C-alpha positions, 0 to 999 in steps of 0.5 A, a space after each residue: 500499499 502506498 504512503 500517504 503524501 502531504 506537506 505541512 501546508 496541507 495541515 490545518 491547525 485548530 487551537 483550543 484554549 484552557 478557557 474553553 468549555 470542558 470536553 465531555 467523555 462518555 464511558 462504560 468500563 472501569 478505567 475507560 474514563 481516562 487511562 490508557 486503553 489496552 491495544 485490543 480496544 484501540 479500533 475506533 476511527 483514528 486509533 493505529 491500523 492493525 499491525 501498529 496498535 502498540 504505536 499510540 492511543 486516543 482519548 476520544 471526546 466531544 464538544 457536547 453531550 449530544 455528539 458524545 452520545 451520538 458517537 456511543 450509539 446512545 442517541 440514534 437517528 434513522 433515515 427520517 431524521 427522527 432521533 431516539 435512545 433507549 434507557 438500557 443503553 444510556 443507563 449503562 454510560 457515565 460522563 467525565 469532563 476535561 479541562 487543560 491548563 495550556 492551550 491544546 493543539 488539534 489537526 483538523 481532519 476536515 475537508 481538503 485535509 481528509 482528501 489529501 490524507 486519502 480518506 474517501 467522502 464515503 466509506 463504511 471502513 475505519 482503515 482509511 482513517 487509521 492509516 491517516 492517523 498513523 501518517 499524521 502521528 508519525 509527523 506530528 505525534 510530538 508537536 500537536 496534542 491530537 486530532 479534531 473532526 466534525 461529528 459523521 453522524 446525521 445532523 452533524 451534532 458537534 465536534 469530536 477532539 482525540 487526545 494522543 494519550 502521550 500528550 495529556 500531560 504536556 497540557 496537564 489534561 485533567 478530568 474534573 471528577 475522579 472516575 468513581 464520582 462521575 455521574 450517570 448519563 441519565 443524571 447528567 445536567 447537560 443530558 436532561 437539558 438536551 431532552 427537555 429542549 428537544 422533546 421530539 427525541 423519542 425514548 425507544 423500548 429497550 428491546 425495540 431498537 430505532 429503525 435504520 440505526 447505524 451498525 454499532 462501532 467498535 467497544 468504547 
């Protein structure tokens, strides 16, 4: 497979200040709020490709609760743009928010940058993203702090930010709460506000998933 060719001039850098709103992460398993994931779990969009799982790891976050919930397939949209969730899936997640003390630098993986990195406009496979992530890490893994991208879900509910784990300490990235103290999603103020502000979001029976839902991704 040919190498990805791009120049520094092709890269778009986003600076996110320490005073910007905290970023949000949803998690289910013990240690998944902040700790380095095992190599076997590094299978999401911008994780390393097969054969290179030990190269780096990503801490995935979003800039709002809707985007985070859609990334975890808690909040789902069908082909008619009807949004729904189930109590069983929502109730299995907790919420953690992050702050940092230094400006965080992200490579924006959007539009022309995606094309330069060989990511097609439409693909059901994460492999083009993972190959691009490896190429970016090899060149900028000790320069910036991670990647950012618009949500790929229907309605584009927000922006995602992935921190390279080995760069967390450089900006003093820290959770606002220890893992044991993180609230359940169903009790989180932002989630409650989202459901209140958008009453069309339907509560589905747990045994009846919403129609036309996208297939579930690798475990978070």
